[in-house]
PyMOL commands that place a pseudoatom at each C-alpha (Angstrom):
pseudoatom trace, name=CA, resn=UNK, resi=1, chain=A, elem=C, hetatm=0, pos=[-62.767, -68.029, 35.167]
pseudoatom trace, name=CA, resn=UNK, resi=2, chain=A, elem=C, hetatm=0, pos=[-59.702, -66.962, 37.176]
pseudoatom trace, name=CA, resn=UNK, resi=3, chain=A, elem=C, hetatm=0, pos=[-56.314, -67.260, 35.791]
pseudoatom trace, name=CA, resn=UNK, resi=4, chain=A, elem=C, hetatm=0, pos=[-54.049, -68.977, 38.862]
pseudoatom trace, name=CA, resn=UNK, resi=5, chain=A, elem=C, hetatm=0, pos=[-51.242, -66.854, 38.903]
pseudoatom trace, name=CA, resn=UNK, resi=6, chain=A, elem=C, hetatm=0, pos=[-47.891, -68.217, 38.274]
pseudoatom trace, name=CA, resn=UNK, resi=7, chain=A, elem=C, hetatm=0, pos=[-45.506, -68.440, 42.023]
pseudoatom trace, name=CA, resn=UNK, resi=8, chain=A, elem=C, hetatm=0, pos=[-49.240, -68.928, 44.343]
pseudoatom trace, name=CA, resn=UNK, resi=9, chain=A, elem=C, hetatm=0, pos=[-49.562, -72.292, 45.382]
pseudoatom trace, name=CA, resn=UNK, resi=10, chain=A, elem=C, hetatm=0, pos=[-52.755, -73.960, 46.741]
pseudoatom trace, name=CA, resn=UNK, resi=11, chain=A, elem=C, hetatm=0, pos=[-55.846, -71.755, 47.393]
pseudoatom trace, name=CA, resn=UNK, resi=12, chain=A, elem=C, hetatm=0, pos=[-55.634, -68.372, 46.719]
pseudoatom trace, name=CA, resn=UNK, resi=13, chain=A, elem=C, hetatm=0, pos=[-59.116, -66.041, 47.665]
pseudoatom trace, name=CA, resn=UNK, resi=14, chain=A, elem=C, hetatm=0, pos=[-60.448, -63.718, 45.300]
pseudoatom trace, name=CA, resn=UNK, resi=15, chain=A, elem=C, hetatm=0, pos=[-61.543, -60.919, 46.920]
pseudoatom trace, name=CA, resn=UNK, resi=16, chain=A, elem=C, hetatm=0, pos=[-64.224, -58.724, 44.715]
pseudoatom trace, name=CA, resn=UNK, resi=17, chain=A, elem=C, hetatm=0, pos=[-66.289, -62.441, 44.158]
pseudoatom trace, name=CA, resn=UNK, resi=18, chain=A, elem=C, hetatm=0, pos=[-66.908, -62.460, 48.187]
pseudoatom trace, name=CA, resn=UNK, resi=19, chain=A, elem=C, hetatm=0, pos=[-68.845, -59.302, 47.700]
pseudoatom trace, name=CA, resn=UNK, resi=20, chain=A, elem=C, hetatm=0, pos=[-70.850, -60.765, 44.825]
pseudoatom trace, name=CA, resn=UNK, resi=21, chain=A, elem=C, hetatm=0, pos=[-71.883, -64.367, 46.759]
pseudoatom trace, name=CA, resn=UNK, resi=22, chain=A, elem=C, hetatm=0, pos=[-72.576, -62.268, 49.830]
pseudoatom trace, name=CA, resn=UNK, resi=23, chain=A, elem=C, hetatm=0, pos=[-74.753, -60.129, 47.571]
pseudoatom trace, name=CA, resn=UNK, resi=24, chain=A, elem=C, hetatm=0, pos=[-76.588, -62.783, 45.693]
pseudoatom trace, name=CA, resn=UNK, resi=25, chain=A, elem=C, hetatm=0, pos=[-77.104, -64.169, 48.815]
pseudoatom trace, name=CA, resn=UNK, resi=26, chain=A, elem=C, hetatm=0, pos=[-78.583, -61.333, 50.214]
pseudoatom trace, name=CA, resn=UNK, resi=27, chain=A, elem=C, hetatm=0, pos=[-81.371, -61.901, 47.166]
pseudoatom trace, name=CA, resn=UNK, resi=28, chain=A, elem=C, hetatm=0, pos=[-81.641, -65.265, 48.065]
pseudoatom trace, name=CA, resn=UNK, resi=29, chain=A, elem=C, hetatm=0, pos=[-83.344, -64.637, 51.335]
pseudoatom trace, name=CA, resn=UNK, resi=30, chain=A, elem=C, hetatm=0, pos=[-86.132, -62.614, 49.077]
pseudoatom trace, name=CA, resn=UNK, resi=31, chain=A, elem=C, hetatm=0, pos=[-88.777, -65.880, 48.230]
pseudoatom trace, name=CA, resn=UNK, resi=32, chain=A, elem=C, hetatm=0, pos=[-89.625, -64.336, 45.384]
pseudoatom trace, name=CA, resn=UNK, resi=33, chain=A, elem=C, hetatm=0, pos=[-86.150, -64.312, 43.471]
pseudoatom trace, name=CA, resn=UNK, resi=34, chain=A, elem=C, hetatm=0, pos=[-85.481, -68.270, 44.561]
pseudoatom trace, name=CA, resn=UNK, resi=35, chain=A, elem=C, hetatm=0, pos=[-87.389, -68.585, 41.146]
pseudoatom trace, name=CA, resn=UNK, resi=36, chain=A, elem=C, hetatm=0, pos=[-87.806, -66.612, 38.130]
pseudoatom trace, name=CA, resn=UNK, resi=37, chain=A, elem=C, hetatm=0, pos=[-91.054, -66.284, 38.505]
pseudoatom trace, name=CA, resn=UNK, resi=38, chain=A, elem=C, hetatm=0, pos=[-91.642, -63.301, 36.007]
pseudoatom trace, name=CA, resn=UNK, resi=39, chain=A, elem=C, hetatm=0, pos=[-92.657, -62.839, 32.605]
pseudoatom trace, name=CA, resn=UNK, resi=40, chain=A, elem=C, hetatm=0, pos=[-91.961, -59.768, 31.731]
pseudoatom trace, name=CA, resn=UNK, resi=41, chain=A, elem=C, hetatm=0, pos=[-87.753, -58.260, 32.920]
pseudoatom trace, name=CA, resn=UNK, resi=42, chain=A, elem=C, hetatm=0, pos=[-88.669, -55.530, 33.627]
pseudoatom trace, name=CA, resn=UNK, resi=43, chain=A, elem=C, hetatm=0, pos=[-91.150, -56.460, 36.242]
pseudoatom trace, name=CA, resn=UNK, resi=44, chain=A, elem=C, hetatm=0, pos=[-88.092, -58.533, 37.818]
pseudoatom trace, name=CA, resn=UNK, resi=45, chain=A, elem=C, hetatm=0, pos=[-85.785, -55.941, 38.316]
pseudoatom trace, name=CA, resn=UNK, resi=46, chain=A, elem=C, hetatm=0, pos=[-87.935, -54.529, 39.773]
pseudoatom trace, name=CA, resn=UNK, resi=47, chain=A, elem=C, hetatm=0, pos=[-88.277, -56.605, 42.108]
pseudoatom trace, name=CA, resn=UNK, resi=48, chain=A, elem=C, hetatm=0, pos=[-85.148, -56.862, 42.699]
pseudoatom trace, name=CA, resn=UNK, resi=49, chain=A, elem=C, hetatm=0, pos=[-84.701, -52.777, 43.034]
pseudoatom trace, name=CA, resn=UNK, resi=50, chain=A, elem=C, hetatm=0, pos=[-87.475, -53.193, 45.442]
pseudoatom trace, name=CA, resn=UNK, resi=51, chain=A, elem=C, hetatm=0, pos=[-85.221, -56.211, 47.344]
pseudoatom trace, name=CA, resn=UNK, resi=52, chain=A, elem=C, hetatm=0, pos=[-81.766, -54.283, 47.472]
pseudoatom trace, name=CA, resn=UNK, resi=53, chain=A, elem=C, hetatm=0, pos=[-83.842, -51.075, 48.432]
pseudoatom trace, name=CA, resn=UNK, resi=54, chain=A, elem=C, hetatm=0, pos=[-85.464, -53.371, 51.366]
pseudoatom trace, name=CA, resn=UNK, resi=55, chain=A, elem=C, hetatm=0, pos=[-81.910, -54.786, 52.618]
pseudoatom trace, name=CA, resn=UNK, resi=56, chain=A, elem=C, hetatm=0, pos=[-79.963, -51.179, 52.194]
pseudoatom trace, name=CA, resn=UNK, resi=57, chain=A, elem=C, hetatm=0, pos=[-83.167, -49.831, 54.875]
pseudoatom trace, name=CA, resn=UNK, resi=58, chain=A, elem=C, hetatm=0, pos=[-82.489, -52.490, 57.236]
pseudoatom trace, name=CA, resn=UNK, resi=59, chain=A, elem=C, hetatm=0, pos=[-78.837, -52.576, 56.815]
pseudoatom trace, name=CA, resn=UNK, resi=60, chain=A, elem=C, hetatm=0, pos=[-78.532, -48.988, 58.251]
pseudoatom trace, name=CA, resn=UNK, resi=61, chain=A, elem=C, hetatm=0, pos=[-81.435, -49.142, 60.673]
for i in range(1, 61): cmd.bond("trace and resi %d" % i, "trace and resi %d" % (i + 1))
show_as sticks, trace
zoom trace
């Protein structure tokens, strides 16, 4: 939950929230991360790491 500033009326974007939302959208491109299929948290963490490595290698190219 984000607290409103006293003098601000209406909508005001929060800077860092969009970075997180964008990252989650990128993760959801990986079909295996759409649902929690993994039983072990270590496996789930490995799949997240693998998808981030694949994403960063695509962005770097």
